[in-house]
C-alpha positions in Angstrom: 0.0 0.0 0.0 1.3 3.5 -0.8 2.4 5.7 2.0 -0.2 8.4 1.2 -3.0 5.8 1.7 -1.4 4.4 4.9 -1.1 7.7 6.7 -4.1 9.3 4.9 -2.1 12.3 3.5 -2.7 13.5 0.0 0.5 15.4 -0.7 4.1 15.9 0.7 6.1 19.1 0.5 8.7 17.3 -1.6 9.8 13.8 -2.5 12.6 14.2 0.1 10.1 14.9 2.8 8.1 11.9 1.7 11.2 9.7 1.7 12.0 10.7 5.4 8.4 10.0 6.4 8.4 6.8 4.4 11.6 5.5 6.1 10.3 6.4 9.6 6.9 4.8 8.9 8.5 1.7 7.5 10.8 1.4 10.6 7.7 1.5 12.8 5.9 -1.0 10.6 8.8 -3.4 10.8 9.3 -3.1 14.6 5.5 -3.7 15.1 5.6 -6.8 12.9 8.7 -8.1 14.7 7.1 -7.5 18.0 4.3 -9.9 17.1 6.9 -12.5 16.1 8.8 -12.2 19.4 5.8 -11.8 21.8 5.0 -15.5 22.1 8.6 -16.0 23.2 8.4 -13.3 25.8 10.8 -11.0 24.0 10.7 -7.5 22.7 12.5 -6.5 19.5 15.1 -4.6 21.6 15.7 -7.7 23.8 16.1 -9.8 20.7 18.7 -7.3 19.4 20.7 -7.6 22.7 20.5 -11.4 22.5 21.9 -11.3 18.9 24.7 -9.0 20.1 25.5 -11.4 22.9 25.4 -14.4 20.6 27.7 -12.6 18.1 30.2 -11.9 20.8 30.0 -15.4 22.3 31.9 -17.0 24.0 33.6 -13.7 25.0 31.8 -11.5 27.5 30.8 -8.0 26.6 30.1 -4.9 28.7 26.8 -3.1 28.8 28.4 0.0 27.2 29.6 -2.1 24.3 26.1 -3.6 23.9 24.7 0.0 23.8 27.2 1.0 21.1 26.1 -2.0 18.9 22.3 -1.6 19.4 20.1 -0.7 16.5 18.0 1.7 18.6 20.5 3.9 20.4 17.8 5.2 22.7 17.2 1.8 24.3 18.4 1.3 27.8 20.8 -1.6 27.5 21.2 -2.0 31.3 17.4 -2.5 31.7 17.3 -4.8 28.7 20.1 -6.9 30.1 18.4 -7.1 33.5 15.2 -8.3 31.9 17.1 -11.0 29.9 18.9 -12.0 33.1 15.6 -12.4 34.9 14.4 -14.7 32.1 17.6 -16.8 32.3 18.7 -15.7 28.8 21.8 -13.7 29.9 24.3 -13.6 32.8 26.0 -10.7 34.5 29.4 -11.2 36.1 31.9 -8.8 37.7 34.8 -8.2 35.4 37.9 -9.8 36.9 40.2 -7.1 35.6 38.0 -4.1 36.5 35.5 -4.4 39.3 33.6 -1.3 38.0 32.8 -3.2 34.8 30.2 -5.9 34.4 30.6 -8.7 31.9 27.5 -9.9 30.1 27.2 -13.3 28.3 24.4 -15.2 26.7 23.3 -18.3 28.5 22.7 -21.7 26.8 19.0 -21.0 27.2 19.4 -17.7 25.4 21.4 -19.2 22.6 18.8 -22.1 22.3 16.0 -19.5 22.0 17.9 -17.6 19.2 18.6 -20.8 17.4 14.9 -21.7 17.6 14.0 -18.3 16.2 16.5 -18.2 13.4 14.3 -20.0 10.8 11.2 -17.9 11.7 13.3 -14.7 11.4 14.6 -15.8 8.0 11.0 -16.4 6.8 9.8 -13.2 8.3 12.6 -11.2 6.7 11.8 -12.6 3.2 8.1 -12.1 3.7 8.2 -8.6 5.1 10.7 -7.2 2.6 8.9 -8.8 -0.4 11.7 -8.0 -2.9 13.8 -10.2 -5.2 17.5 -10.6 -4.7 18.5 -7.8 -7.0 16.0 -5.4 -5.5 17.0 -6.1 -1.9 20.7 -5.6 -2.9 19.8 -2.3 -4.4 17.7 -1.3 -1.3 20.6 -2.1 1.0 23.0 -0.1 -1.2 20.7 2.9 -1.2 20.2 2.8 2.5 23.9 2.5 3.1 24.4 5.5 0.8 21.7 7.5 2.6 23.6 7.1 5.9 26.8 8.2 4.2 
């Protein structure tokens, strides 16, 4: 469906204005759809993002500040997200042996198992929600990279 129909707006000041609104609207659309995918597993999209970061860094521990640096949504509170994952048994916090002020975070076997279980669903979701062929998705990625400079 066209953006104008989705947000019930007839005209935009310019194609550039429309592009910004379109990107923001699409981001919200994707996060909402992802939320529905993760909800049965007790996860939010932000918690899923933290788990992916932890799995990507596994078996090495990572600090909360390093998690924050790698997060897709920089406004998310990584400490709070890690605490929620810890309460669910999906992540562990340990005092850093070399610096007591730092806390090391690792994914638990239960957290890794949940991500492994979700991988196929995520792959299907990504193909379904993007709805582009290989050439188009490559072009989309290239244009989005170019947009960010």
